[in-house]
CHARMM-style PDB file with segment names, atoms N, HN, CA, C and O in Angstrom:
ATOM      1  N   MET     1      -7.706 -12.390   6.774  1.00  0.00      PROA
ATOM      2  CA  MET     1      -6.506 -12.844   6.089  1.00  0.00      PROA
ATOM      3  C   MET     1      -6.510 -12.391   4.637  1.00  0.00      PROA
ATOM      4  O   MET     1      -5.461 -12.119   4.052  1.00  0.00      PROA
ATOM      5  N   ALA     2      -7.708 -12.314   4.067  1.00  0.00      PROA
ATOM      6  HN  ALA     2      -8.560 -12.534   4.543  1.00  0.00      PROA
ATOM      7  CA  ALA     2      -7.785 -11.890   2.669  1.00  0.00      PROA
ATOM      8  C   ALA     2      -7.311 -10.448   2.516  1.00  0.00      PROA
ATOM      9  O   ALA     2      -6.656 -10.106   1.532  1.00  0.00      PROA
ATOM     10  N   ARG     3      -7.648  -9.596   3.503  1.00  0.00      PROA
ATOM     11  HN  ARG     3      -8.181  -9.874   4.302  1.00  0.00      PROA
ATOM     12  CA  ARG     3      -7.225  -8.201   3.424  1.00  0.00      PROA
ATOM     13  C   ARG     3      -5.699  -8.088   3.459  1.00  0.00      PROA
ATOM     14  O   ARG     3      -5.124  -7.203   2.824  1.00  0.00      PROA
ATOM     15  N   PHE     4      -5.042  -8.991   4.205  1.00  0.00      PROA
ATOM     16  HN  PHE     4      -5.509  -9.710   4.720  1.00  0.00      PROA
ATOM     17  CA  PHE     4      -3.580  -8.999   4.253  1.00  0.00      PROA
ATOM     18  C   PHE     4      -3.001  -9.266   2.867  1.00  0.00      PROA
ATOM     19  O   PHE     4      -2.094  -8.562   2.422  1.00  0.00      PROA
ATOM     20  N   TRP     5      -3.525 -10.281   2.188  1.00  0.00      PROA
ATOM     21  HN  TRP     5      -4.262 -10.853   2.549  1.00  0.00      PROA
ATOM     22  CA  TRP     5      -3.000 -10.626   0.862  1.00  0.00      PROA
ATOM     23  C   TRP     5      -3.311  -9.535  -0.167  1.00  0.00      PROA
ATOM     24  O   TRP     5      -2.482  -9.229  -1.024  1.00  0.00      PROA
ATOM     25  N   ILE     6      -4.493  -8.961  -0.078  1.00  0.00      PROA
ATOM     26  HN  ILE     6      -5.166  -9.210   0.618  1.00  0.00      PROA
ATOM     27  CA  ILE     6      -4.839  -7.867  -1.007  1.00  0.00      PROA
ATOM     28  C   ILE     6      -3.922  -6.672  -0.766  1.00  0.00      PROA
ATOM     29  O   ILE     6      -3.438  -6.058  -1.717  1.00  0.00      PROA
ATOM     30  N   GLY     7      -3.683  -6.344   0.499  1.00  0.00      PROA
ATOM     31  HN  GLY     7      -4.076  -6.843   1.271  1.00  0.00      PROA
ATOM     32  CA  GLY     7      -2.773  -5.251   0.826  1.00  0.00      PROA
ATOM     33  C   GLY     7      -1.369  -5.515   0.357  1.00  0.00      PROA
ATOM     34  O   GLY     7      -0.688  -4.618  -0.142  1.00  0.00      PROA
ATOM     35  N   LEU     8      -0.932  -6.755   0.518  1.00  0.00      PROA
ATOM     36  HN  LEU     8      -1.485  -7.484   0.923  1.00  0.00      PROA
ATOM     37  CA  LEU     8       0.407  -7.119   0.076  1.00  0.00      PROA
ATOM     38  C   LEU     8       0.536  -6.983  -1.445  1.00  0.00      PROA
ATOM     39  O   LEU     8       1.532  -6.455  -1.940  1.00  0.00      PROA
ATOM     40  N   LEU     9      -0.457  -7.452  -2.172  1.00  0.00      PROA
ATOM     41  HN  LEU     9      -1.266  -7.881  -1.769  1.00  0.00      PROA
ATOM     42  CA  LEU     9      -0.418  -7.368  -3.634  1.00  0.00      PROA
ATOM     43  C   LEU     9      -0.535  -5.923  -4.125  1.00  0.00      PROA
ATOM     44  O   LEU     9       0.195  -5.512  -5.028  1.00  0.00      PROA
ATOM     45  N   LEU    10      -1.443  -5.160  -3.536  1.00  0.00      PROA
ATOM     46  HN  LEU    10      -2.035  -5.493  -2.803  1.00  0.00      PROA
ATOM     47  CA  LEU    10      -1.594  -3.766  -3.958  1.00  0.00      PROA
ATOM     48  C   LEU    10      -0.378  -2.928  -3.574  1.00  0.00      PROA
ATOM     49  O   LEU    10       0.027  -2.046  -4.331  1.00  0.00      PROA
ATOM     50  N   GLY    11       0.202  -3.189  -2.421  1.00  0.00      PROA
ATOM     51  HN  GLY    11      -0.127  -3.906  -1.806  1.00  0.00      PROA
ATOM     52  CA  GLY    11       1.416  -2.487  -2.015  1.00  0.00      PROA
ATOM     53  C   GLY    11       2.577  -2.785  -2.955  1.00  0.00      PROA
ATOM     54  O   GLY    11       3.324  -1.885  -3.335  1.00  0.00      PROA
ATOM     55  N   ALA    12       2.722  -4.046  -3.324  1.00  0.00      PROA
ATOM     56  HN  ALA    12       2.114  -4.778  -3.015  1.00  0.00      PROA
ATOM     57  CA  ALA    12       3.787  -4.421  -4.257  1.00  0.00      PROA
ATOM     58  C   ALA    12       3.540  -3.831  -5.640  1.00  0.00      PROA
ATOM     59  O   ALA    12       4.479  -3.407  -6.313  1.00  0.00      PROA
ATOM     60  N   SER    13       2.294  -3.803  -6.059  1.00  0.00      PROA
ATOM     61  HN  SER    13       1.531  -4.147  -5.512  1.00  0.00      PROA
ATOM     62  CA  SER    13       1.969  -3.211  -7.358  1.00  0.00      PROA
ATOM     63  C   SER    13       2.250  -1.711  -7.365  1.00  0.00      PROA
ATOM     64  O   SER    13       2.809  -1.184  -8.328  1.00  0.00      PROA
ATOM     65  N   ALA    14       1.869  -1.036  -6.307  1.00  0.00      PROA
ATOM     66  HN  ALA    14       1.415  -1.464  -5.525  1.00  0.00      PROA
ATOM     67  CA  ALA    14       2.131   0.401  -6.210  1.00  0.00      PROA
ATOM     68  C   ALA    14       3.629   0.673  -6.172  1.00  0.00      PROA
ATOM     69  O   ALA    14       4.103   1.636  -6.775  1.00  0.00      PROA
ATOM     70  N   ALA    15       4.374  -0.174  -5.466  1.00  0.00      PROA
ATOM     71  HN  ALA    15       3.989  -0.956  -4.977  1.00  0.00      PROA
ATOM     72  CA  ALA    15       5.820  -0.011  -5.421  1.00  0.00      PROA
ATOM     73  C   ALA    15       6.448  -0.239  -6.799  1.00  0.00      PROA
ATOM     74  O   ALA    15       7.378   0.472  -7.182  1.00  0.00      PROA
ATOM     75  N   ALA    16       5.948  -1.216  -7.533  1.00  0.00      PROA
ATOM     76  HN  ALA    16       5.193  -1.793  -7.222  1.00  0.00      PROA
ATOM     77  CA  ALA    16       6.481  -1.480  -8.873  1.00  0.00      PROA
ATOM     78  C   ALA    16       6.224  -0.311  -9.816  1.00  0.00      PROA
ATOM     79  O   ALA    16       7.097   0.066 -10.598  1.00  0.00      PROA
ATOM     80  N   VAL    17       5.029   0.257  -9.739  1.00  0.00      PROA
ATOM     81  HN  VAL    17       4.321  -0.050  -9.103  1.00  0.00      PROA
ATOM     82  CA  VAL    17       4.714   1.415 -10.588  1.00  0.00      PROA
ATOM     83  C   VAL    17       5.577   2.606 -10.185  1.00  0.00      PROA
ATOM     84  O   VAL    17       6.088   3.327 -11.042  1.00  0.00      PROA
ATOM     85  N   THR    18       5.735   2.807  -8.894  1.00  0.00      PROA
ATOM     86  HN  THR    18       5.320   2.221  -8.197  1.00  0.00      PROA
ATOM     87  CA  THR    18       6.573   3.917  -8.421  1.00  0.00      PROA
ATOM     88  C   THR    18       8.015   3.731  -8.864  1.00  0.00      PROA
ATOM     89  O   THR    18       8.666   4.696  -9.264  1.00  0.00      PROA
ATOM     90  N   TRP    19       8.515   2.524  -8.801  1.00  0.00      PROA
ATOM     91  HN  TRP    19       7.986   1.740  -8.477  1.00  0.00      PROA
ATOM     92  CA  TRP    19       9.894   2.249  -9.229  1.00  0.00      PROA
ATOM     93  C   TRP    19      10.055   2.529 -10.730  1.00  0.00      PROA
ATOM     94  O   TRP    19      11.067   3.086 -11.157  1.00  0.00      PROA
ATOM     95  N   ALA    20       9.061   2.143 -11.519  1.00  0.00      PROA
ATOM     96  HN  ALA    20       8.239   1.691 -11.173  1.00  0.00      PROA
ATOM     97  CA  ALA    20       9.131   2.367 -12.966  1.00  0.00      PROA
ATOM     98  C   ALA    20       9.109   3.853 -13.307  1.00  0.00      PROA
ATOM     99  O   ALA    20       9.731   4.280 -14.279  1.00  0.00      PROA
ATOM    100  N   VAL    21       8.395   4.633 -12.508  1.00  0.00      PROA
ATOM    101  HN  VAL    21       7.890   4.286 -11.718  1.00  0.00      PROA
ATOM    102  CA  VAL    21       8.258   6.064 -12.795  1.00  0.00      PROA
ATOM    103  C   VAL    21       9.425   6.867 -12.231  1.00  0.00      PROA
ATOM    104  O   VAL    21       9.981   7.715 -12.930  1.00  0.00      PROA
ATOM    105  N   THR    22       9.811   6.612 -10.966  1.00  0.00      PROA
ATOM    106  HN  THR    22       9.360   5.923 -10.398  1.00  0.00      PROA
ATOM    107  CA  THR    22      10.790   7.477 -10.314  1.00  0.00      PROA
ATOM    108  C   THR    22      12.194   6.900 -10.237  1.00  0.00      PROA
ATOM    109  O   THR    22      13.163   7.658 -10.196  1.00  0.00      PROA
ATOM    110  N   ASP    23      12.330   5.576 -10.217  1.00  0.00      PROA
ATOM    111  HN  ASP    23      11.542   4.960 -10.251  1.00  0.00      PROA
ATOM    112  CA  ASP    23      13.629   4.911 -10.077  1.00  0.00      PROA
ATOM    113  C   ASP    23      14.304   5.290  -8.757  1.00  0.00      PROA
ATOM    114  O   ASP    23      15.531   5.336  -8.670  1.00  0.00      PROA
ATOM    115  N   SER    24      13.494   5.560  -7.734  1.00  0.00      PROA
ATOM    116  HN  SER    24      12.497   5.523  -7.805  1.00  0.00      PROA
ATOM    117  CA  SER    24      13.999   5.954  -6.423  1.00  0.00      PROA
ATOM    118  C   SER    24      13.611   4.895  -5.385  1.00  0.00      PROA
ATOM    119  O   SER    24      12.425   4.629  -5.191  1.00  0.00      PROA
ATOM    120  N   PRO    25      14.589   4.295  -4.724  1.00  0.00      PROA
ATOM    121  CA  PRO    25      14.253   3.268  -3.738  1.00  0.00      PROA
ATOM    122  C   PRO    25      13.500   3.819  -2.528  1.00  0.00      PROA
ATOM    123  O   PRO    25      12.686   3.112  -1.932  1.00  0.00      PROA
ATOM    124  N   HSD    26      13.762   5.071  -2.160  1.00  0.00      PROA
ATOM    125  HN  HSD    26      14.423   5.645  -2.644  1.00  0.00      PROA
ATOM    126  CA  HSD    26      13.073   5.656  -1.008  1.00  0.00      PROA
ATOM    127  C   HSD    26      11.583   5.855  -1.293  1.00  0.00      PROA
ATOM    128  O   HSD    26      10.738   5.492  -0.475  1.00  0.00      PROA
ATOM    129  N   TRP    27      11.271   6.424  -2.436  1.00  0.00      PROA
ATOM    130  HN  TRP    27      11.958   6.719  -3.100  1.00  0.00      PROA
ATOM    131  CA  TRP    27       9.865   6.617  -2.798  1.00  0.00      PROA
ATOM    132  C   TRP    27       9.169   5.281  -3.011  1.00  0.00      PROA
ATOM    133  O   TRP    27       8.001   5.125  -2.655  1.00  0.00      PROA
ATOM    134  N   THR    28       9.874   4.324  -3.585  1.00  0.00      PROA
ATOM    135  HN  THR    28      10.823   4.450  -3.874  1.00  0.00      PROA
ATOM    136  CA  THR    28       9.303   3.006  -3.826  1.00  0.00      PROA
ATOM    137  C   THR    28       8.894   2.343  -2.518  1.00  0.00      PROA
ATOM    138  O   THR    28       7.779   1.834  -2.396  1.00  0.00      PROA
ATOM    139  N   ALA    29       9.783   2.350  -1.551  1.00  0.00      PROA
ATOM    140  HN  ALA    29      10.689   2.764  -1.650  1.00  0.00      PROA
ATOM    141  CA  ALA    29       9.479   1.742  -0.253  1.00  0.00      PROA
ATOM    142  C   ALA    29       8.358   2.491   0.451  1.00  0.00      PROA
ATOM    143  O   ALA    29       7.458   1.872   1.019  1.00  0.00      PROA
ATOM    144  N   ALA    30       8.406   3.809   0.417  1.00  0.00      PROA
ATOM    145  HN  ALA    30       9.137   4.311  -0.044  1.00  0.00      PROA
ATOM    146  CA  ALA    30       7.389   4.607   1.110  1.00  0.00      PROA
ATOM    147  C   ALA    30       6.000   4.366   0.525  1.00  0.00      PROA
ATOM    148  O   ALA    30       5.049   4.138   1.273  1.00  0.00      PROA
ATOM    149  N   ILE    31       5.872   4.411  -0.777  1.00  0.00      PROA
ATOM    150  HN  ILE    31       6.645   4.596  -1.385  1.00  0.00      PROA
ATOM    151  CA  ILE    31       4.572   4.222  -1.422  1.00  0.00      PROA
ATOM    152  C   ILE    31       4.061   2.808  -1.199  1.00  0.00      PROA
ATOM    153  O   ILE    31       2.884   2.618  -0.894  1.00  0.00      PROA
ATOM    154  N   GLY    32       4.924   1.818  -1.347  1.00  0.00      PROA
ATOM    155  HN  GLY    32       5.880   1.972  -1.595  1.00  0.00      PROA
ATOM    156  CA  GLY    32       4.511   0.427  -1.140  1.00  0.00      PROA
ATOM    157  C   GLY    32       4.014   0.180   0.278  1.00  0.00      PROA
ATOM    158  O   GLY    32       2.989  -0.474   0.472  1.00  0.00      PROA
ATOM    159  N   ILE    33       4.728   0.695   1.262  1.00  0.00      PROA
ATOM    160  HN  ILE    33       5.560   1.227   1.105  1.00  0.00      PROA
ATOM    161  CA  ILE    33       4.326   0.507   2.657  1.00  0.00      PROA
ATOM    162  C   ILE    33       3.039   1.251   2.969  1.00  0.00      PROA
ATOM    163  O   ILE    33       2.153   0.713   3.632  1.00  0.00      PROA
ATOM    164  N   VAL    34       2.932   2.481   2.495  1.00  0.00      PROA
ATOM    165  HN  VAL    34       3.651   2.918   1.956  1.00  0.00      PROA
ATOM    166  CA  VAL    34       1.725   3.275   2.765  1.00  0.00      PROA
ATOM    167  C   VAL    34       0.488   2.616   2.165  1.00  0.00      PROA
ATOM    168  O   VAL    34      -0.548   2.533   2.825  1.00  0.00      PROA
ATOM    169  N   VAL    35       0.582   2.154   0.944  1.00  0.00      PROA
ATOM    170  HN  VAL    35       1.424   2.221   0.408  1.00  0.00      PROA
ATOM    171  CA  VAL    35      -0.574   1.510   0.307  1.00  0.00      PROA
ATOM    172  C   VAL    35      -0.950   0.230   1.051  1.00  0.00      PROA
ATOM    173  O   VAL    35      -2.130  -0.012   1.306  1.00  0.00      PROA
ATOM    174  N   ALA    36       0.025  -0.577   1.395  1.00  0.00      PROA
ATOM    175  HN  ALA    36       0.983  -0.380   1.187  1.00  0.00      PROA
ATOM    176  CA  ALA    36      -0.257  -1.823   2.114  1.00  0.00      PROA
ATOM    177  C   ALA    36      -0.915  -1.542   3.464  1.00  0.00      PROA
ATOM    178  O   ALA    36      -1.893  -2.197   3.825  1.00  0.00      PROA
ATOM    179  N   VAL    37      -0.393  -0.588   4.200  1.00  0.00      PROA
ATOM    180  HN  VAL    37       0.402  -0.056   3.908  1.00  0.00      PROA
ATOM    181  CA  VAL    37      -0.947  -0.275   5.526  1.00  0.00      PROA
ATOM    182  C   VAL    37      -2.350   0.302   5.406  1.00  0.00      PROA
ATOM    183  O   VAL    37      -3.222  -0.023   6.213  1.00  0.00      PROA
ATOM    184  N   LEU    38      -2.580   1.150   4.416  1.00  0.00      PROA
ATOM    185  HN  LEU    38      -1.872   1.415   3.761  1.00  0.00      PROA
ATOM    186  CA  LEU    38      -3.920   1.700   4.235  1.00  0.00      PROA
ATOM    187  C   LEU    38      -4.932   0.619   3.905  1.00  0.00      PROA
ATOM    188  O   LEU    38      -6.068   0.681   4.375  1.00  0.00      PROA
ATOM    189  N   VAL    39      -4.553  -0.362   3.117  1.00  0.00      PROA
ATOM    190  HN  VAL    39      -3.629  -0.412   2.735  1.00  0.00      PROA
ATOM    191  CA  VAL    39      -5.469  -1.466   2.806  1.00  0.00      PROA
ATOM    192  C   VAL    39      -5.694  -2.316   4.050  1.00  0.00      PROA
ATOM    193  O   VAL    39      -6.825  -2.719   4.320  1.00  0.00      PROA
ATOM    194  N   TRP    40      -4.631  -2.598   4.818  1.00  0.00      PROA
ATOM    195  HN  TRP    40      -3.712  -2.270   4.599  1.00  0.00      PROA
ATOM    196  CA  TRP    40      -4.762  -3.434   5.997  1.00  0.00      PROA
ATOM    197  C   TRP    40      -5.657  -2.797   7.046  1.00  0.00      PROA
ATOM    198  O   TRP    40      -6.421  -3.498   7.709  1.00  0.00      PROA
ATOM    199  N   PHE    41      -5.578  -1.477   7.212  1.00  0.00      PROA
ATOM    200  HN  PHE    41      -4.958  -0.907   6.674  1.00  0.00      PROA
ATOM    201  CA  PHE    41      -6.339  -0.798   8.254  1.00  0.00      PROA
ATOM    202  C   PHE    41      -7.539  -0.039   7.714  1.00  0.00      PROA
ATOM    203  O   PHE    41      -8.103   0.793   8.424  1.00  0.00      PROA
ATOM    204  N   ALA    42      -7.940  -0.299   6.494  1.00  0.00      PROA
ATOM    205  HN  ALA    42      -7.483  -0.975   5.917  1.00  0.00      PROA
ATOM    206  CA  ALA    42      -9.039   0.446   5.867  1.00  0.00      PROA
ATOM    207  C   ALA    42     -10.338   0.295   6.647  1.00  0.00      PROA
ATOM    208  O   ALA    42     -11.084   1.263   6.799  1.00  0.00      PROA
ATOM    209  N   GLU    43     -10.614  -0.896   7.138  1.00  0.00      PROA
ATOM    210  HN  GLU    43     -10.008  -1.682   7.014  1.00  0.00      PROA
ATOM    211  CA  GLU    43     -11.863  -1.111   7.873  1.00  0.00      PROA
ATOM    212  C   GLU    43     -11.891  -0.264   9.143  1.00  0.00      PROA
ATOM    213  O   GLU    43     -12.918   0.329   9.474  1.00  0.00      PROA
ATOM    214  N   LEU    44     -10.775  -0.207   9.847  1.00  0.00      PROA
ATOM    215  HN  LEU    44      -9.940  -0.689   9.578  1.00  0.00      PROA
ATOM    216  CA  LEU    44     -10.719   0.593  11.064  1.00  0.00      PROA
ATOM    217  C   LEU    44     -10.804   2.078  10.774  1.00  0.00      PROA
ATOM    218  O   LEU    44     -11.465   2.818  11.502  1.00  0.00      PROA
ATOM    219  N   ILE    45     -10.147   2.515   9.727  1.00  0.00      PROA
ATOM    220  HN  ILE    45      -9.610   1.913   9.135  1.00  0.00      PROA
ATOM    221  CA  ILE    45     -10.168   3.935   9.360  1.00  0.00      PROA
ATOM    222  C   ILE    45     -11.562   4.341   8.905  1.00  0.00      PROA
ATOM    223  O   ILE    45     -12.064   5.391   9.306  1.00  0.00      PROA
ATOM    224  N   LEU    46     -12.187   3.521   8.074  1.00  0.00      PROA
ATOM    225  HN  LEU    46     -11.779   2.668   7.748  1.00  0.00      PROA
ATOM    226  CA  LEU    46     -13.523   3.847   7.582  1.00  0.00      PROA
ATOM    227  C   LEU    46     -14.556   3.848   8.703  1.00  0.00      PROA
ATOM    228  O   LEU    46     -15.471   4.671   8.698  1.00  0.00      PROA
ATOM    229  N   ASP    47     -14.422   2.943   9.657  1.00  0.00      PROA
ATOM    230  HN  ASP    47     -13.679   2.274   9.661  1.00  0.00      PROA
ATOM    231  CA  ASP    47     -15.348   2.928  10.791  1.00  0.00      PROA
ATOM    232  C   ASP    47     -15.256   4.225  11.597  1.00  0.00      PROA
ATOM    233  O   ASP    47     -16.275   4.737  12.062  1.00  0.00      PROA
ATOM    234  N   ASP    48     -14.056   4.755  11.764  1.00  0.00      PROA
ATOM    235  HN  ASP    48     -13.228   4.340  11.386  1.00  0.00      PROA
ATOM    236  CA  ASP    48     -13.887   6.001  12.503  1.00  0.00      PROA
ATOM    237  C   ASP    48     -14.412   7.202  11.722  1.00  0.00      PROA
ATOM    238  O   ASP    48     -14.944   8.143  12.310  1.00  0.00      PROA
ATOM    239  N   LEU    49     -14.263   7.171  10.411  1.00  0.00      PROA
ATOM    240  HN  LEU    49     -13.831   6.406   9.933  1.00  0.00      PROA
ATOM    241  CA  LEU    49     -14.702   8.300   9.584  1.00  0.00      PROA
ATOM    242  C   LEU    49     -16.207   8.330   9.400  1.00  0.00      PROA
ATOM    243  O   LEU    49     -16.800   9.404   9.296  1.00  0.00      PROA
ATOM    244  N   LEU    50     -16.826   7.166   9.359  1.00  0.00      PROA
ATOM    245  HN  LEU    50     -16.345   6.294   9.444  1.00  0.00      PROA
ATOM    246  CA  LEU    50     -18.258   7.106   9.137  1.00  0.00      PROA
ATOM    247  C   LEU    50     -18.950   7.059  10.451  1.00  0.00      PROA
ATOM    248  OT1 LEU    50     -20.179   7.004  10.500  1.00  0.00      PROA
TER     249      LEU     50
END
């Protein structure tokens, strides 16, 4: 559950930074979702890579 909240916070933070830099809703949504999903599935991805 902690990974969910960390992913949610990091995804929102990345989206906020992207919005401040680009002012594009498409890039903002894409970056926020990608960061959140990568944090949520990091354990599974790292297990496959290592």
